[in-house]
C-alpha positions in Angstrom: 0.5 0.0 0.1 1.2 3.5 -1.0 0.5 5.2 2.2 2.3 8.3 1.4 -0.2 8.7 -1.6 -3.1 7.7 0.8 -1.8 10.7 3.2 -1.7 13.3 0.4 -5.2 12.3 -0.4 -6.5 12.3 2.5 -5.0 15.7 3.1 -6.5 16.9 0.1 -9.7 15.5 0.9 -10.6 17.1 4.2 -8.1 20.3 4.4 -10.2 23.6 5.3 -7.0 25.5 7.0 -4.3 23.1 5.4 -5.5 23.7 2.3 -4.1 27.4 2.4 -1.0 26.2 3.9 -0.3 23.6 1.3 -0.4 26.4 -1.1 1.7 28.4 1.0 4.3 26.0 1.4 4.0 24.1 -1.8 5.7 27.3 -3.9 7.7 25.9 -6.9 9.7 27.6 -9.6 8.5 30.4 -11.8 7.3 29.8 -15.3 6.8 32.2 -18.3 2.9 33.4 -17.8 1.0 35.9 -19.7 -2.3 37.3 -18.6 -5.0 37.9 -18.8 -4.8 37.0 -22.8 -3.2 33.6 -22.5 -1.9 30.7 -20.4 1.8 29.4 -21.5 2.2 26.2 -21.0 4.1 23.0 -23.1 0.9 21.2 -23.7 -1.9 23.7 -22.7 -2.2 27.0 -24.3 -5.4 28.8 -23.7 -6.8 32.2 -24.5 -9.7 33.3 -22.1 -9.9 37.1 -22.7 -10.8 38.2 -26.1 -12.7 41.2 -26.2 -14.4 40.2 -29.3 -15.7 37.3 -27.5 -17.2 39.3 -24.5 -18.8 41.8 -27.0 -20.1 38.5 -28.6 -21.7 37.6 -25.5 -23.4 40.4 -24.6 -25.4 40.1 -27.6 -27.1 36.8 -27.0 -30.4 36.9 -25.5 -31.5 34.4 -22.8 -34.4 34.1 -23.6 -33.7 31.9 -26.7 -31.5 29.7 -25.0 -32.8 29.2 -21.2 -34.7 25.9 -22.0 -33.5 24.1 -25.2 -30.3 22.8 -23.8 -29.6 20.7 -26.5 -29.1 23.3 -28.8 -25.8 24.6 -30.0 -26.8 28.3 -29.4 -28.2 27.4 -25.1 -24.7 25.0 -25.3 -22.5 28.4 -26.6 -23.7 30.9 -24.4 -25.3 31.7 -21.2 -24.9 35.5 -20.5 -27.4 37.6 -19.1 -30.7 39.1 -21.7 -29.4 41.3 -24.8 -30.6 44.3 -22.8 -28.7 44.1 -19.7 -25.3 46.2 -19.5 -23.6 43.4 -17.4 -20.9 41.5 -19.2 -19.3 38.1 -19.0 -17.6 37.3 -16.0 -14.6 37.9 -17.9 -15.0 41.6 -17.9 -13.4 41.4 -14.7 -10.2 40.6 -15.8 -10.3 43.3 -18.7 -7.2 45.5 -18.6 -4.0 46.8 -19.8 -1.9 43.6 -20.5 1.2 44.9 -20.1 0.4 45.3 -16.5 -0.8 41.9 -16.2 2.1 40.6 -17.3 4.0 42.1 -14.7 2.3 41.6 -11.9 1.3 37.6 -12.5 4.6 36.3 -14.5 6.6 35.8 -11.7 6.3 35.2 -7.9 9.7 36.6 -6.0 11.1 34.4 -3.5 10.8 37.2 -0.9 6.8 37.4 -1.4 7.0 33.4 -1.3 8.6 34.0 2.5 5.8 36.4 3.2 2.9 35.0 2.3 4.6 31.5 4.0 4.8 33.7 7.2 1.4 34.9 6.7 0.2 31.3 6.6 1.7 30.1 9.6 0.4 33.3 11.6 -3.4 33.1 10.7 -2.9 29.0 11.4 -1.7 29.9 14.5 -3.4 32.7 15.2 -7.0 30.4 15.1 -5.4 27.7 16.8 -3.8 29.0 19.8 -6.9 30.8 20.7 -8.9 27.6 20.4 -6.2 25.6 22.5 -6.5 28.9 25.1 -10.5 29.9 25.3 -12.3 26.9 23.9 -10.6 23.0 24.3 -11.7 20.5 24.8 -15.0 22.0 23.4 -15.5 21.5 19.3 -14.7 24.9 18.2 -14.3 28.6 19.3 -17.0 31.2 18.9 -14.5 34.2 17.7 -17.3 36.6 18.6 -17.7 36.0 22.7 -14.4 34.1 22.8 -15.8 30.5 24.2 -16.0 27.5 23.4 -19.0 25.8 21.6 -20.2 22.0 21.1 -23.5 20.6 20.3 -26.5 22.8 20.3 -28.6 20.8 23.2 -31.2 23.2 23.6 -32.3 23.2 19.7 -31.9 19.5 18.8 -33.0 20.9 15.7 -30.3 23.1 14.8 -28.5 21.0 12.5 -26.1 23.4 11.0 -24.1 22.9 14.5 -25.5 19.5 15.8 -24.7 18.2 12.6 -20.9 18.9 12.5 -20.3 19.2 16.6 -20.3 16.3 19.2 -18.2 17.2 21.7 -15.2 15.1 20.7 -12.8 18.3 20.5 -13.5 18.7 16.8 -11.2 21.5 16.1 -8.2 20.0 17.8 -8.8 16.2 15.6 -9.2 18.5 12.5 -5.8 20.5 12.8 -3.6 17.3 14.0 -2.1 16.9 10.4 -1.8 20.8 9.5 0.9 20.7 12.5 3.0 18.7 10.5 2.5 20.9 7.7 4.0 23.5 9.6 6.7 21.2 10.5 6.0 21.7 14.2 6.5 18.0 15.6 6.7 18.4 19.1 2.9 20.4 18.9 1.6 17.5 16.8 3.0 15.3 19.5 1.3 17.0 22.3 -2.0 17.6 20.2 -2.1 13.6 19.8 -1.4 13.1 23.3 -4.0 15.5 24.3 -6.8 13.5 22.0 -5.6 10.0 23.3 -6.0 11.1 26.9 -9.2 13.2 26.5 -11.0 12.2 23.5 -14.3 9.8 24.0 -17.2 8.8 21.2 -19.2 7.4 24.1 -21.6 10.5 23.9 -25.0 11.4 23.6 -24.5 13.2 20.4 -26.5 13.0 17.2 -24.2 13.8 14.7 -24.4 13.6 10.7 -22.3 10.3 9.4 -20.7 12.3 6.5 -19.2 15.5 8.5 -18.0 12.7 11.4 -16.7 11.1 8.6 -14.7 13.5 6.4 -13.6 15.2 9.7 -13.2 13.0 12.6 -12.5 9.6 10.9 -10.7 11.3 8.4 -8.6 13.0 10.7 -7.6 10.2 12.7 -6.7 7.7 10.2 -4.6 10.5 8.7 -2.7 11.5 12.2 -2.1 7.7 12.7 -0.7 7.4 9.3 1.6 9.7 9.6 2.9 9.0 12.5 3.7 4.9 11.6 4.1 4.9 8.0 7.6 4.1 7.3 8.2 6.0 4.5 8.3 9.5 6.3 6.7 11.9 4.1 7.0 14.5 7.2 10.0 13.1 8.4 10.6 10.8 11.4 7.6 12.1 13.7 6.9 9.0 15.3 5.6 9.2 19.0 7.8 7.0 22.0 5.3 4.3 23.1 2.2 5.4 20.5 0.4 2.0 20.3 -2.2 2.9 17.6 -4.6 4.7 20.2 -6.1 7.1 17.0 -6.7 3.7 14.9 -8.7 2.6 17.8 -10.5 6.2 18.1 -11.5 5.7 14.4 -12.4 2.4 15.0 -14.4 3.0 17.7 -15.9 6.0 15.7 -16.5 4.0 12.5 -18.7 0.8 14.8 -20.6 3.8 16.0 -21.5 4.6 12.6 -22.4 1.5 11.4 -26.5 1.8 12.4 -26.7 4.3 10.1 -26.6 1.7 7.2 -28.7 -1.2 8.9 -32.6 -1.3 8.3 -32.3 0.7 5.1 -34.0 -0.8 2.3 -31.5 0.6 -0.6 -28.7 0.3 1.8 -28.4 3.5 1.2 -27.5 5.3 5.3 -29.3 7.2 7.3 -28.1 10.8 7.4 -27.7 10.9 11.0 -26.9 8.6 13.8 -26.5 9.0 17.9 -22.9 8.2 19.0 -24.3 6.3 22.0 -27.7 4.7 21.0 -27.6 4.5 17.0 -30.2 5.8 14.8 -32.9 8.3 16.6 -36.1 7.4 16.5 -37.5 10.4 14.7 -34.5 10.0 12.0 -35.8 11.0 8.2 -35.7 8.5 5.8 -34.1 11.3 3.4 -30.6 11.9 2.5 -28.2 13.5 -0.3 -26.3 11.5 -2.7 -23.0 13.4 -1.3 -23.8 12.3 1.9 -24.4 8.9 1.2 -21.9 8.2 -1.4 -19.0 10.3 0.2 -18.0 8.1 2.9 -15.5 5.4 0.5 -12.1 7.0 0.7 -12.3 6.9 5.1 -14.2 3.7 5.2 -11.5 1.9 2.5 -8.5 3.1 3.9 -9.8 1.8 7.7 -10.9 -1.3 6.6 -7.0 -1.7 4.9 -5.7 -1.3 8.4 -7.2 -3.1 10.7 -8.3 -5.9 8.4 -12.1 -6.1 8.5 -13.9 -5.2 5.3 -17.1 -4.6 6.6 -16.5 -0.6 6.3 -15.5 -0.4 2.8 -18.3 -3.1 2.4 -21.0 -0.9 3.2 -19.6 2.3 1.7 -19.3 0.5 -1.7 -23.1 -0.5 -1.4 -24.4 2.9 -0.7 -22.1 4.1 -3.9 -23.8 1.3 -6.0 -27.2 1.6 -4.7 -27.2 5.4 -5.4 -25.5 4.4 -9.1 -28.8 2.0 -9.9 -30.7 5.2 -9.3 -29.5 7.1 -12.5 -31.5 8.4 -14.6 -31.9 5.5 -17.7 -32.1 9.0 -20.2 -29.0 11.3 -18.6 -27.0 9.0 -16.5 -27.6 11.8 -13.8 -28.0 11.3 -10.3 -30.6 13.6 -8.5 -29.7 15.2 -4.9 -32.1 14.0 -2.0 -33.5 10.7 -2.1 -35.5 8.4 0.1 -33.2 5.5 1.6 -36.4 3.3 1.4 -38.5 3.8 -1.3 -35.2 4.7 -4.0 -37.5 7.3 -4.9 -35.5 10.8 -5.7 -37.0 13.5 -3.6 -35.4 16.2 -5.0 -34.6 16.0 -8.9 -31.9 18.7 -9.5 -29.1 17.3 -10.9 -25.4 19.6 -10.0 -22.4 20.0 -9.1 -22.4 21.6 -5.8 -24.3 21.0 -2.4 -25.7 17.6 -1.8 -23.8 16.4 -5.1 -20.1 17.5 -4.9 -18.3 15.1 -2.9 -20.0 12.0 -4.8 -17.9 12.6 -8.0 -14.8 13.8 -6.2 -14.9 10.4 -4.1 -15.4 8.0 -7.4 -11.8 9.5 -8.7 -10.1 9.8 -5.5 -10.9 6.1 -4.4 -10.0 5.0 -7.9 -6.5 7.0 -7.1 -6.3 5.5 -3.5 -7.6 1.6 -4.2 -6.9 1.1 -8.2 -10.3 -0.6 -8.1 -11.9 0.1 -11.8 -15.3 -0.1 -10.8 -14.9 3.3 -9.3 -13.4 4.7 -12.3 -15.8 3.6 -14.6 -18.6 4.9 -12.5 -16.5 8.2 -12.9 -16.0 8.6 -16.6 -19.6 7.2 -17.1 -20.4 10.4 -14.5 -18.1 12.3 -15.9 -19.5 12.2 -19.6 -23.3 12.5 -18.8 -22.3 15.9 -16.5 -20.2 17.4 -19.7 -23.5 16.4 -22.0 -26.1 17.6 -20.0 -24.6 20.4 -17.2 -21.8 21.9 -19.2 -23.0 25.3 -20.8 -21.0 27.5 -22.8 -18.7 27.2 -26.2 -17.5 23.6 -26.9 -14.2 24.1 -26.7 -12.7 26.5 -23.4 -10.5 27.9 -25.6 -12.0 28.6 -29.0 -15.1 29.3 -30.8 -17.7 31.7 -29.8 -19.9 32.3 -27.0 -18.9 32.0 -23.1 -16.3 30.1 -21.7 -17.6 26.7 -19.8 -20.1 27.0 -16.8 -22.2 24.1 -15.3 -25.5 24.6 -14.1 -28.4 22.8 -12.1 -30.7 20.7 -14.2 -33.5 18.3 -14.0 -31.7 14.8 -13.6 -34.1 13.2 -16.1 -34.4 15.6 -19.0 -31.6 18.2 -18.6 -33.5 21.1 -18.6 -32.4 24.0 -16.4 -33.9 24.2 -12.9 -32.4 27.5 -11.5 -30.0 30.5 -12.5 -27.6 29.8 -9.9 -24.2 27.9 -8.7 -23.3 27.5 -5.3 -19.6 27.8 -3.6 -19.1 24.3 -3.3 -18.9 23.6 -7.0 -15.5 25.2 -6.8 -14.4 21.8 -6.3 -14.8 20.6 -9.6 -11.4 22.6 -11.1 -9.2 20.4 -9.4 -11.0 17.2 -10.1 -10.8 18.3 -13.7 -6.7 18.3 -12.9 -6.8 14.9 -11.5 -8.6 13.7 -14.7 -6.3 15.3 -16.6 -8.4 17.7 -18.3 -6.2 20.9 -17.5 -7.4 23.2 -19.9 -11.1 23.0 -19.0 -9.9 23.3 -15.1 -7.9 26.2 -15.9 -11.5 28.1 -17.2 -13.7 27.2 -15.0 -11.3 28.1 -12.3 -11.2 31.5 -13.7 -14.7 32.0 -13.3 -14.8 31.0 -9.7 -11.8 33.5 -9.1 -13.5 36.4 -10.7 -16.3 35.8 -8.5 -13.5 35.7 -5.8 -12.2 38.6 -7.3 -15.5 41.2 -7.1 -16.4 40.2 -3.8 -13.4 39.2 -1.8 -15.0 35.6 -1.1 -17.4 33.4 -2.8 -20.8 34.1 -2.0 -22.9 30.7 -0.9 -25.0 30.9 -4.2 -24.2 33.2 -7.1 -27.0 34.3 -9.7 -25.0 34.0 -12.9 -27.8 34.9 -14.8 -28.0 38.4 -12.9 -24.3 38.4 -11.9 -25.1 38.8 -8.5 -25.1 36.9 -5.3 -28.3 35.0 -4.2 -27.1 33.9 -1.0 -24.9 36.1 0.8 -22.6 34.3 3.4 -19.4 32.9 2.8 -18.7 30.3 5.6 -14.7 29.6 4.5 -14.9 26.5 2.7 -11.9 25.2 0.8 -13.1 24.2 -2.2 -11.5 27.1 -4.3 -8.0 26.9 -2.6 -8.1 23.1 -3.1 -8.6 23.8 -7.3 -5.9 26.2 -7.0 -3.4 24.2 -5.2 -4.0 21.3 -8.0 -3.6 23.8 -10.5 -0.9 24.8 -9.1 1.4 21.7 -9.3 -0.2 20.7 -12.9 1.5 23.6 -14.2 4.0 25.6 -11.9 2.4 28.6 -13.4 2.8 31.4 -11.0 -0.8 32.6 -11.3 -2.2 30.3 -8.9 0.7 31.8 -6.2 -1.1 35.4 -6.9 -4.6 33.4 -6.6 -3.4 32.1 -3.3 -2.2 35.2 -1.9 -5.9 37.2 -3.0 -7.7 34.4 -0.8 -5.2 34.5 2.3 -5.5 38.3 2.2 -9.1 38.4 1.7 -9.3 35.9 4.7 -7.3 38.2 6.7 -9.3 41.3 6.1 -12.9 39.7 5.5 -12.8 36.7 8.1 -10.5 37.8 10.6 -11.9 39.0 13.9 -10.0 39.5 17.8 -11.2 37.2 20.3 -12.1 39.3 22.9 -12.9 37.6 26.1 -16.0 37.9 27.8 -16.3 39.1 31.4 -18.8 39.6 34.5 -18.8 42.4 36.7 -16.9 40.7 39.4 -14.6 39.7 36.6 -14.0 43.5 36.6 -13.5 44.1 39.7 -10.7 41.2 40.1 -8.8 43.1 36.8 -10.1 46.3 37.1 -6.7 47.4 36.3 -6.3 45.5 33.3 -8.0 45.9 29.7 -10.1 43.8 28.4 -7.9 40.1 27.3 -7.4 40.4 23.4 -5.9 37.2 21.7 -3.1 37.6 19.4 
């Protein structure tokens, strides 16, 4: 087993903070670059920003193409209505070519050092404040500088309760990042804290998907990093380590197994109680991504402990979903009834509820080499290209807009709405892993253009109106991962500039000082001091 490859793949799958750090610490040599008019690679030349194409996009009428997904016109343009003053997203990059050449054609070593330092500082700002003010709770609420766990007073608050389970989530989730930073001593301290303090014997109802990607994946990653004889981050073994993290991972996975029981389809329930199993009032509906994105972690666990049960149930869920795809389009829906196999939501897209299903098919094949996984991915990819993709046929040539992937009805391919969501920004990275770098470059430029405009990716963006539909950004890492993979594939310094823009946007727009809440008595005891400010 190529444990080093497994570690890297796991890190890529679950990086939230780490994606930023990988980008900053993976700075490679600078290659020639001309922007915005073209990207110069040996194998991939792309001209994105031709003014005549922008003007052509303005002239296309939305009313002529919104419904007819199969005709040539609908597949070559998706801009707003002809009387709209808005342009294609490419106008965000318009400007003097010499200025873009000067800015993006290199990334000096001094700037690399600066950005490495900035990424480190950002990580430790969050990590240190969590350890100081929140541990052993799941996460830090930076507004009131207090720890936060499940919302026990409101069990229906699934935005919190699906993720937080009273198991020191943030500490577990950052174990591998500490090694990326080279902080072996703090990594060892954190591992010991997890071993000594974390238990999953809790009356917490959590989402199977979230517990899998964040807790199970983190424990497995840290265990492999401790025991991998190839030492991808150096010899970081811990004296007297006796596979405790692997035992914790096994214990958690066993507590998730009831989700796969008593379902007519083999598709798991979305939530389990870690102490008692599936809640009596559990719903029979789950999303495709939630049920179909368990194979990487469950598969590695099965191989580590020699018990095929976990990989078997995860594969059964994927196969069950696969059998429910449309006979006409080959697409899957968004939400399914786990007992009847009927689709509750017939929307098919690349965003929320669907995204990681496709991601896990390809990454599972990369990890395990099972041809079945790649056959499913390839068939899905063909259906996506045939029914979700809009824009000109070639990313870099022809009339109309560059590519965009829309939300459609799974049975007929008709457009269901005019928004995309920020989770779709993972897809350029997946295109890179599949070898379609040119398409990845085009699609990545679309999401980066939105980021440049707003300083973040809106949770939903209306591509017809060219305006946000949902106005928040919950620190999603998908665009960062795609940027990182494109940089690794091309070594083009442009993507280091993208990474820098993202880091600086997060520092400017998302950072908040952790102000310790005080009581009147506390104020009396510390009357000579100003309120505590975390640094």
